C-alpha positions as a printed NumPy array, in Angstrom:
array([[ 131.832,    4.842, -105.923],
       [ 129.502,    5.134, -108.848],
       [ 130.402,    7.377, -111.635],
       [ 128.265,   10.695, -112.038],
       [ 126.477,   10.495, -114.992],
       [ 127.321,   13.116, -117.749],
       [ 124.228,   15.131, -118.474],
       [ 124.181,   17.477, -121.757],
       [ 121.909,   20.141, -122.016],
       [ 121.127,   21.116, -125.503],
       [ 119.652,   24.692, -125.774],
       [ 117.723,   25.28 , -128.722],
       [ 117.084,   28.816, -130.158],
       [ 113.76 ,   29.285, -131.787],
       [ 114.312,   31.262, -135.163],
       [ 113.654,   35.066, -134.81 ],
       [ 110.199,   36.258, -136.031],
       [ 110.762,   37.975, -139.455],
       [ 110.453,   41.717, -139.17 ],
       [ 107.022,   43.126, -139.987],
       [ 106.784,   44.895, -143.304],
       [ 104.035,   47.513, -144.274],
       [ 103.084,   46.518, -147.555],
       [ 100.012,   48.491, -147.631],
       [ 100.039,   51.354, -150.203],
       [  99.858,   54.665, -148.613],
       [  96.981,   57.097, -149.03 ],
       [  96.124,   60.795, -148.595],
       [  94.508,   61.481, -145.06 ],
       [  94.142,   65.237, -145.628],
       [  94.892,   68.211, -147.967],
       [  95.304,   71.848, -147.401],
       [  93.454,   73.66 , -148.82 ],
       [  90.483,   71.201, -148.885],
       [  89.306,   69.881, -152.093],
       [  86.726,   72.085, -153.563],
       [  87.869,   75.088, -151.55 ],
       [  87.15 ,   78.853, -152.941],
       [  88.294,   82.107, -151.784],
       [  91.601,   80.69 , -150.904],
       [  94.424,   83.29 , -150.006],
       [  96.889,   83.47 , -153.   ],
       [  99.566,   83.31 , -150.446],
       [  98.53 ,   79.722, -149.381],
       [ 101.159,   77.069, -149.013],
       [  99.289,   73.669, -149.913],
       [ 100.088,   70.571, -147.88 ],
       [  99.218,   66.965, -148.365],
       [  99.449,   64.508, -145.438],
       [  99.495,   60.768, -145.518],
       [  98.19 ,   57.857, -143.374],
       [ 101.826,   56.601, -142.731],
       [ 105.416,   57.912, -143.07 ],
       [ 106.441,   58.505, -146.443],
       [ 110.192,   58.384, -148.069],
       [ 111.063,   61.999, -148.258],
       [ 113.335,   61.325, -151.28 ],
       [ 110.206,   60.473, -153.305],
       [ 108.444,   63.648, -152.282],
       [ 109.382,   65.924, -155.143],
       [ 107.772,   68.515, -157.397],
       [ 107.516,   65.851, -159.951],
       [ 105.608,   63.439, -157.502],
       [ 103.756,   66.082, -155.705],
       [ 102.488,   68.527, -158.169],
       [ 100.9  ,   71.855, -158.047],
       [  99.319,   72.893, -161.105],
       [  97.465,   76.05 , -162.352],
       [  94.552,   75.176, -164.524],
       [  93.659,   77.214, -167.698],
       [  90.755,   75.73 , -169.213],
       [  90.718,   71.898, -168.806],
       [  94.575,   71.616, -168.484],
       [  96.492,   71.966, -165.207],
       [  99.913,   73.58 , -166.091],
       [ 102.68 ,   72.4  , -163.364],
       [ 104.522,   75.214, -161.437],
       [ 107.839,   75.475, -160.34 ],
       [ 107.754,   74.609, -156.803],
       [ 109.759,   73.401, -153.726],
       [ 108.382,   70.185, -151.826],
       [ 109.52 ,   69.76 , -148.239],
       [ 108.605,   66.703, -146.049],
       [ 107.015,   67.736, -142.626],
       [ 105.528,   66.27 , -139.611],
       [ 107.605,   63.055, -139.192],
       [ 107.709,   62.476, -143.126],
       [ 103.867,   61.92 , -143.068],
       [ 103.172,   65.413, -144.729],
       [ 104.636,   67.218, -147.902],
       [ 104.371,   70.889, -147.836],
       [ 104.468,   72.489, -151.471],
       [ 106.226,   75.882, -151.608],
       [ 105.379,   78.056, -154.671],
       [ 107.905,   80.608, -155.711],
       [ 105.687,   83.447, -154.86 ],
       [ 101.892,   84.062, -154.374],
       [  99.607,   82.109, -156.833],
       [  97.444,   84.138, -159.307],
       [  94.081,   85.491, -157.933],
       [  90.609,   84.003, -158.879],
       [  92.475,   81.28 , -160.432],
       [  91.857,   77.244, -160.275],
       [  94.532,   75.063, -158.827],
       [  95.105,   71.307, -158.785],
       [  97.054,   69.151, -156.475],
       [  98.193,   65.82 , -157.634],
       [ 100.319,   62.836, -155.889],
       [ 101.493,   60.364, -158.477],
       [ 102.68 ,   56.698, -158.078],
       [ 106.249,   58.104, -157.664],
       [ 105.414,   58.98 , -154.149],
       [ 106.319,   56.086, -151.904],
       [ 106.133,   55.289, -148.088],
       [ 108.909,   54.707, -145.844],
       [ 108.728,   50.921, -146.644],
       [ 108.972,   51.648, -150.461],
       [ 105.211,   50.895, -151.394],
       [ 104.134,   53.204, -154.111],
       [ 100.725,   55.203, -153.885],
       [  97.847,   52.956, -155.091],
       [  96.713,   54.545, -158.547],
       [  92.921,   53.915, -159.235],
       [  92.544,   52.884, -162.905],
       [  89.669,   55.779, -163.145],
       [  91.87 ,   58.456, -162.415],
       [  94.87 ,   60.248, -164.086],
       [  97.003,   60.261, -160.661],
       [  97.123,   58.622, -157.489],
       [  95.502,   61.518, -155.991],
       [  94.047,   64.841, -156.985],
       [  92.331,   67.885, -155.274],
       [  91.542,   71.356, -156.362],
       [  91.083,   74.811, -155.061],
       [  90.314,   78.425, -156.241],
       [  92.295,   81.33 , -155.154],
       [  90.456,   84.405, -153.919],
       [  90.561,   87.399, -156.36 ],
       [  92.346,   90.664, -155.381],
       [  91.086,   92.588, -152.456],
       [  88.589,   95.208, -153.406],
       [  90.14 ,   98.552, -152.852],
       [  88.161,  101.721, -151.93 ],
       [  89.266,  104.994, -153.589],
       [  87.924,  108.51 , -152.812],
       [  86.95 ,  109.779, -156.354],
       [  85.122,  112.833, -155.696],
       [  86.634,  114.841, -154.028],
       [  90.189,  113.134, -154.526],
       [  91.411,  111.741, -151.051],
       [  93.333,  114.258, -149.149],
       [  91.975,  117.319, -151.276],
       [  92.692,  120.668, -149.163],
       [  90.319,  122.858, -151.498],
       [  87.487,  120.941, -152.53 ],
       [  84.801,  123.24 , -154.177],
       [  82.125,  125.146, -152.223],
       [  79.509,  123.58 , -154.661],
       [  80.572,  120.112, -154.118],
       [  77.457,  117.889, -154.912],
       [  78.636,  114.367, -154.069],
       [  81.08 ,  112.37 , -152.369],
       [  81.895,  109.326, -154.399],
       [  84.061,  106.117, -153.354],
       [  85.091,  103.694, -156.213],
       [  85.793,   99.864, -155.471],
       [  88.066,   98.123, -157.526],
       [  85.941,   94.845, -157.319],
       [  82.193,   94.859, -156.717],
       [  81.03 ,   95.103, -153.208],
       [  77.723,   94.432, -151.422],
       [  76.267,   95.982, -148.202],
       [  73.585,   95.182, -145.838],
       [  73.097,   98.811, -144.844],
       [  74.11 ,  102.273, -145.906],
       [  77.791,  101.803, -147.643],
       [  79.195,  105.266, -146.647],
       [  79.166,  107.325, -143.292],
       [  80.12 ,  111.167, -143.712],
       [  81.453,  113.111, -140.765],
       [  79.941,  115.408, -140.27 ],
       [  76.751,  113.568, -141.507],
       [  74.871,  114.2  , -144.553],
       [  71.978,  112.3  , -146.47 ],
       [  71.777,  108.589, -146.918],
       [  74.441,  107.038, -148.998],
       [  73.885,  104.48 , -151.672],
       [  75.666,  101.787, -153.708],
       [  75.629,  101.761, -157.572],
       [  73.675,   98.769, -159.242],
       [  76.863,   97.154, -160.114],
       [  78.458,   97.521, -156.687],
       [  81.363,   99.301, -158.062],
       [  80.949,  102.533, -156.394],
       [  79.112,  104.488, -153.395],
       [  77.949,  107.931, -153.123],
       [  76.446,  110.29 , -150.575],
       [  75.343,  113.71 , -151.061],
       [  77.272,  116.485, -149.808],
       [  75.638,  118.66 , -147.001],
       [  74.688,  122.222, -147.715],
       [  75.699,  124.754, -147.143],
       [  79.501,  124.082, -146.959],
       [  81.95 ,  126.391, -145.101],
       [  85.65 ,  127.191, -146.112],
       [  87.866,  125.139, -143.886],
       [  85.341,  122.615, -142.921],
       [  86.676,  118.837, -142.949],
       [  85.147,  115.532, -143.533],
       [  85.984,  111.941, -142.955],
       [  84.669,  109.153, -144.83 ],
       [  84.154,  105.679, -143.293],
       [  83.116,  102.668, -145.   ],
       [  80.32 ,  100.731, -143.549],
       [  81.615,   97.599, -141.895],
       [  78.796,   95.443, -143.674],
       [  80.764,   95.948, -147.112],
       [  82.015,   92.719, -148.627],
       [  83.922,   91.883, -151.761],
       [  83.165,   88.544, -153.809],
       [  85.274,   86.554, -151.469],
       [  83.631,   87.747, -148.346],
       [  86.13 ,   90.387, -147.321],
       [  85.771,   94.017, -146.314],
       [  87.204,   96.518, -148.758],
       [  90.592,   97.863, -148.18 ],
       [  91.387,  101.702, -147.973],
       [  94.845,  103.094, -148.331],
       [  94.504,  104.853, -144.873],
       [  91.8  ,  107.32 , -143.819],
       [  89.626,  108.925, -146.266],
       [  88.757,  112.465, -146.013],
       [  89.042,  116.03 , -147.502],
       [  88.63 ,  119.829, -146.66 ],
       [  86.461,  122.489, -148.255],
       [  88.21 ,  125.314, -149.956],
       [  87.215,  128.952, -150.749],
       [  85.753,  128.941, -153.994],
       [  83.11 ,  127.118, -156.079],
       [  83.36 ,  125.594, -159.596],
       [  80.345,  127.235, -160.762],
       [  80.346,  125.703, -164.152],
       [  80.863,  122.264, -165.952],
       [  84.268,  120.851, -166.867],
       [  85.834,  122.228, -170.368],
       [  86.199,  119.175, -172.372],
       [  88.549,  118.835, -175.612],
       [  87.734,  116.674, -178.318],
       [  88.729,  113.172, -178.086],
       [  91.477,  111.016, -179.878],
       [  90.255,  107.323, -180.227],
       [  92.9  ,  104.41 , -180.266],
       [  90.855,  101.447, -181.678],
       [  91.975,   97.853, -181.16 ],
       [  90.06 ,   94.796, -181.918],
       [  86.638,   94.849, -179.905],
       [  87.578,   97.985, -177.939],
       [  89.329,  101.328, -177.868],
       [  90.843,  103.87 , -175.705],
       [  89.372,  107.322, -176.053],
       [  91.845,  110.141, -174.789],
       [  90.824,  113.703, -174.145],
       [  91.553,  116.595, -171.918],
       [  89.564,  118.406, -169.073],
       [  90.461,  121.535, -167.198],
       [  89.828,  120.248, -163.784],
       [  89.538,  117.005, -161.845],
       [  86.533,  115.151, -163.153],
       [  85.231,  111.689, -163.676],
       [  85.753,  111.008, -167.354],
       [  83.288,  108.998, -169.547],
       [  81.816,  109.096, -173.248],
       [  78.52 ,  108.659, -174.796],
       [  78.948,  105.786, -177.319],
       [  76.843,  104.824, -180.197],
       [  77.506,  102.582, -182.948],
       [  75.231,  102.039, -186.326],
       [  73.527,   98.736, -186.526],
       [  74.96 ,   97.672, -183.056],
       [  73.891,   97.491, -179.647],
       [  77.379,   97.226, -178.142],
       [  79.645,   99.921, -176.964],
       [  80.073,  101.031, -173.315],
       [  82.461,  103.615, -171.949],
       [  84.198,  102.509, -168.627],
       [  84.24 ,  105.679, -166.261],
       [  87.579,  106.856, -165.021],
       [  89.262,  109.832, -162.846],
       [  91.136,  112.235, -164.817],
       [  94.976,  112.377, -164.111],
       [  95.852,  116.025, -163.177],
       [  99.183,  117.521, -163.223],
       [  99.041,  119.461, -159.82 ],
       [  96.702,  119.457, -156.904],
       [  93.266,  121.061, -157.421],
       [  92.135,  124.544, -156.374],
       [  88.944,  125.995, -157.739],
       [  90.258,  129.53 , -156.885],
       [  93.308,  128.99 , -159.262],
       [  91.83 ,  127.168, -162.067],
       [  93.597,  126.506, -165.468],
       [  94.583,  123.035, -164.579],
       [  95.233,  120.604, -167.211],
       [  94.044,  116.931, -166.571],
       [  94.113,  113.958, -169.173],
       [  91.414,  111.388, -169.595],
       [  91.879,  107.865, -170.627],
       [  88.376,  106.294, -171.162],
       [  88.181,  102.549, -172.418],
       [  85.589,  101.735, -174.537],
       [  84.656,   98.111, -174.543],
       [  81.973,   95.948, -176.285],
       [  82.179,   97.51 , -179.662],
       [  81.12 ,   95.823, -183.057],
       [  84.065,   94.923, -185.414],
       [  83.343,   96.785, -188.77 ],
       [  81.152,   99.39 , -187.52 ],
       [  81.114,  103.174, -187.373],
       [  81.766,  104.169, -183.883],
       [  80.483,  107.631, -182.394],
       [  82.129,  108.552, -179.182],
       [  81.669,  111.905, -177.61 ],
       [  84.01 ,  112.658, -174.598],
       [  82.107,  114.025, -171.483],
       [  83.331,  114.586, -167.7  ],
       [  81.583,  115.24 , -164.547],
       [  82.998,  117.954, -162.14 ],
       [  82.824,  117.577, -158.408],
       [  79.96 ,  120.181, -158.651],
       [  77.944,  117.527, -160.569],
       [  77.87 ,  119.534, -163.746],
       [  78.595,  117.663, -166.822],
       [  80.794,  118.952, -169.79 ],
       [  80.699,  117.619, -173.128],
       [  83.218,  117.938, -176.104],
       [  81.989,  120.046, -178.992],
       [  82.354,  117.202, -181.53 ],
       [  82.242,  113.732, -181.19 ],
       [  85.115,  111.353, -182.419],
       [  84.068,  109.089, -185.14 ],
       [  86.   ,  105.986, -186.05 ],
       [  85.914,  102.426, -187.657],
       [  86.947,   98.919, -186.201],
       [  87.14 ,   97.595, -189.659],
       [  90.803,   98.19 , -189.642],
       [  91.714,   98.54 , -186.047],
       [  95.195,   97.906, -184.428],
       [  96.121,   94.659, -183.964],
       [  95.351,   93.309, -180.647],
       [  98.748,   92.413, -179.672],
       [ 100.318,   93.504, -176.307],
       [ 103.634,   93.314, -174.765],
       [ 102.834,   90.606, -172.113],
       [ 106.187,   89.462, -170.501],
       [ 109.864,   90.272, -170.39 ],
       [ 112.679,   88.176, -169.256],
       [ 115.666,   90.587, -168.667],
       [ 118.132,   88.338, -166.875],
       [ 117.578,   84.709, -167.379],
       [ 119.629,   81.986, -165.353],
       [ 121.716,   80.821, -168.289],
       [ 123.718,   82.92 , -170.855],
       [ 121.998,   86.294, -170.789],
       [ 121.452,   86.925, -174.631],
       [ 120.537,   83.242, -175.277],
       [ 117.761,   83.148, -172.903],
       [ 116.109,   86.69 , -172.819],
       [ 112.778,   87.086, -174.389],
       [ 109.928,   89.593, -174.686],
       [ 106.388,   87.929, -175.046],
       [ 103.424,   89.002, -177.219],
       [ 100.073,   88.028, -176.734],
       [  97.231,   88.111, -179.539],
       [  94.095,   88.889, -177.687],
       [  92.063,   88.731, -180.682],
       [  89.963,   85.866, -182.301],
       [  91.854,   85.743, -185.567],
       [  95.649,   85.096, -186.41 ],
       [  97.816,   88.153, -187.071],
       [ 100.875,   88.288, -189.322],
       [ 103.744,   89.967, -187.19 ],
       [ 106.1  ,   90.319, -190.054],
       [ 108.157,   93.547, -189.638],
       [ 106.526,   94.426, -186.197],
       [ 108.393,   97.139, -184.699],
       [ 110.199,   97.256, -181.033],
       [ 111.018,  100.728, -180.017],
       [ 113.152,  102.614, -177.489],
       [ 110.709,  105.174, -175.943],
       [ 113.031,  107.035, -173.601],
       [ 112.656,  110.646, -173.529],
       [ 109.368,  110.456, -175.626],
       [ 105.594,  111.384, -174.636],
       [ 103.404,  108.289, -174.711],
       [ 106.212,  106.758, -176.945],
       [ 105.43 ,  108.906, -179.808],
       [ 108.182,  109.408, -182.606],
       [ 110.821,  107.211, -181.182],
       [ 114.491,  107.226, -182.444],
       [ 115.562,  103.705, -182.108],
       [ 113.249,  100.931, -183.732],
       [ 113.975,   97.359, -184.637],
       [ 111.867,   95.417, -187.001],
       [ 111.37 ,   91.494, -186.396],
       [ 110.794,   88.644, -188.641],
       [ 110.924,   84.754, -188.556],
       [ 113.832,   83.593, -186.155],
       [ 114.611,   80.847, -188.454],
       [ 114.708,   80.565, -192.387],
       [ 111.318,   79.916, -193.786],
       [ 109.84 ,   80.076, -190.188],
       [ 106.183,   81.411, -189.632],
       [ 105.575,   84.992, -188.588],
       [ 101.699,   84.24 , -187.817],
       [ 100.63 ,   84.501, -184.276],
       [  97.551,   82.327, -183.595],
       [  94.32 ,   83.575, -182.248],
       [  94.542,   83.939, -178.367],
       [  98.178,   82.851, -178.822],
       [ 101.729,   84.023, -177.839],
       [ 104.9  ,   84.921, -179.64 ],
       [ 108.488,   85.535, -178.388],
       [ 110.938,   88.346, -179.611],
       [ 114.427,   87.138, -179.172],
       [ 117.877,   87.777, -179.545],
       [ 119.51 ,   86.282, -182.86 ],
       [ 121.796,   84.191, -180.445],
       [ 118.716,   82.966, -178.55 ],
       [ 119.133,   79.433, -177.553],
       [ 115.966,   77.299, -176.584],
       [ 118.156,   74.984, -174.331],
       [ 119.21 ,   78.25 , -172.342],
       [ 115.64 ,   79.518, -171.97 ],
       [ 112.832,   78.349, -169.753],
       [ 110.567,   75.675, -170.955],
       [ 107.881,   76.458, -173.186],
       [ 105.237,   74.782, -175.586],
       [ 107.209,   73.472, -178.589],
       [ 105.035,   75.508, -181.234],
       [ 105.769,   78.745, -179.621],
       [ 106.289,   81.366, -182.336],
       [ 109.862,   82.845, -182.484],
       [ 110.516,   86.197, -184.011],
       [ 114.131,   87.841, -184.344],
       [ 115.477,   91.159, -185.368],
       [ 115.509,   91.369, -189.139],
       [ 118.953,   93.077, -189.153],
       [ 120.567,   90.608, -187.114],
       [ 121.278,   93.071, -184.017],
       [ 120.827,   92.434, -180.353],
       [ 117.577,   92.777, -178.826],
       [ 116.803,   96.604, -178.175],
       [ 116.237,   98.326, -174.859],
       [ 117.111,   95.456, -172.669],
       [ 119.614,   95.306, -169.656],
       [ 120.419,   93.029, -166.921],
       [ 118.637,   95.238, -164.377],
       [ 116.057,   97.589, -165.874],
       [ 115.234,   98.184, -169.532],
       [ 114.227,  101.504, -171.017],
       [ 110.748,  102.153, -171.673],
       [ 109.79 ,  100.274, -174.812],
       [ 106.865,  100.519, -177.446],
       [ 105.618,   97.885, -179.886],
       [ 104.301,   99.353, -183.261],
       [ 102.827,   97.783, -186.371],
       [ 104.954,   96.936, -189.29 ],
       [ 106.362,  100.15 , -190.719],
       [ 106.404,  101.527, -187.155],
       [ 103.716,  104.353, -187.899],
       [ 100.675,  105.204, -185.831],
       [ 100.303,  105.02 , -182.19 ],
       [ 101.965,  101.999, -180.284],
       [ 100.074,   98.671, -180.047],
       [ 101.663,   98.331, -176.594],
       [ 103.968,   99.882, -174.222],
       [ 105.911,   98.974, -170.98 ],
       [ 107.405,  101.986, -168.899],
       [ 110.414,  100.281, -167.607],
       [ 109.918,  100.663, -163.994],
       [ 110.604,   97.401, -162.651],
       [ 114.087,   96.206, -161.429],
       [ 114.852,   92.543, -162.783],
       [ 116.035,   89.808, -160.498],
       [ 117.956,   86.786, -161.882],
       [ 115.703,   84.475, -163.746],
       [ 112.533,   86.156, -162.838],
       [ 110.361,   87.653, -165.631],
       [ 107.92 ,   90.622, -165.496],
       [ 104.545,   89.642, -166.403],
       [ 101.412,   91.896, -167.277],
       [  98.502,   91.178, -164.607],
       [  95.861,   91.94 , -167.157],
       [  96.796,   91.359, -170.761],
       [  93.592,   93.098, -171.94 ],
       [  93.901,   96.384, -169.733],
       [  94.488,   99.4  , -171.581],
       [  97.764,  101.25 , -171.826],
       [  99.272,  102.971, -169.71 ],
       [  97.882,  101.687, -166.647],
       [  99.739,  101.987, -162.891],
       [ 100.79 ,   98.804, -161.283],
       [  99.901,   96.84 , -164.503],
       [ 103.052,   94.645, -164.192],
       [ 104.407,   92.187, -161.426],
       [ 107.297,   89.87 , -160.861],
       [ 106.382,   86.285, -162.182],
       [ 105.834,   83.743, -159.596],
       [ 107.154,   81.022, -161.727],
       [ 111.066,   80.789, -162.141],
       [ 112.123,   81.671, -165.685],
       [ 108.513,   83.186, -166.354],
       [ 105.73 ,   81.514, -168.302],
       [ 106.742,   81.863, -172.127],
       [ 104.257,   80.605, -174.479],
       [ 101.569,   80.343, -171.82 ],
       [  99.277,   82.478, -169.574],
       [ 101.159,   84.52 , -166.987],
       [ 101.527,   83.277, -163.401],
       [ 100.188,   86.465, -162.059],
       [  97.083,   86.689, -164.399],
       [  93.612,   85.762, -163.335],
       [  92.562,   82.426, -165.322],
       [  89.61 ,   84.553, -166.839],
       [  91.732,   86.973, -168.055],
       [  94.292,   84.721, -169.869],
       [  94.3  ,   85.319, -173.664],
       [  93.533,   81.635, -174.301],
       [  90.421,   81.997, -172.205],
       [  88.978,   85.181, -174.138],
       [  86.06 ,   84.631, -176.477]])
């Protein structure tokens, strides 16, 4: 028997192919809003999507940046960045709505990596790996029934016009207003800020009218204007029969503008005739009178206050301003005497611009009041006075005052043109305060006492006065907002006259924007964007 040969079978295992590693640099496949978009709602939540999955740990506010542009510079905002869409997208969540009518820039840096660890490519010709920009829409145009005031139940029998004001200019392809019952044709003012229609004649006591906006009306961002509910009024039993009685005016000059204060005896549209020797400037911005009670021509004797901004004045000139008011009957009343004043030594154009009452860290070490210089010249703030205005009328004769000087020995007290300064507590610690430009001017109470009028929830009404505390206030804050931890109050339009309803809003940036333009301020209204 022959032996069976032993056969050895040797199995050979081929080496496993190496795993495929994606070494391609990721790139952006889409961005929302698209690059160059305009009219973007301020409530937008930007999103960037990539051509491959990303490492979510590298998608952060420092690698995926939303910045607000002021001039050529984009200031990074405080945001939260969240990976989405199987890690192919990054959603940028601001703390609140963006500022209206403002430019924003979205950037992705090389710190953003793909899931395989490859960084974004960085073109040498660009500052960032990716950049795109968009512009937010302005605030919606709000329609307000000025003549007669909306809801009036005793409009005069000799009512001449029905006038609707628009907070932003509008355009219309047809008649802007419809009056029901119908009247004559309506017309839009040349600047698009008002529309009017003649009142029908004759009018009867108890007759009611509804005012409807044309569906063709559009604001600069292509949206129809908003109206706070239905617009309408009812005719009363009496006529006005005469023009408004107008008091002489009290001017409050500041830099290149002024506020003219006077009184009338009924609801009116307030204005002024302005002239200035050797100067073609000077314009009055009409405004409705603020009355203390509902109007009834049969009763009379109403006290109404007019605050008319005078803009475009020439520094150094003699200004002549004559108060006037147009009644609901279309008749114009004029003050007996004109107000004469000079801008050669006006109030400094310094305004209260921002307040942080309850900072994240130690309260007194981080709270501040920001001042903005709206003028084109530096201003020495040595001795500027902060005052508690509780219980006063228009912050006149305040009892508690606090003068300020340099926060450190030998420090400057000069606020630059279009610049900022902070009024701070003597215990102020920059490490406890939000980030600010390193050259921000700091002022502290000269007597070393804590900041006046602040509390963790709500400050008292406060006023800012020139050194010595005499004269009218430079700027005021009515103390109406309730603070949230780490959230400042910002003036929406630093150049708007005091007092102005709804002039302040909570910041959309945690800790506020000390030493920089407010987050809620349209870029064109920022102090550093003014001429």
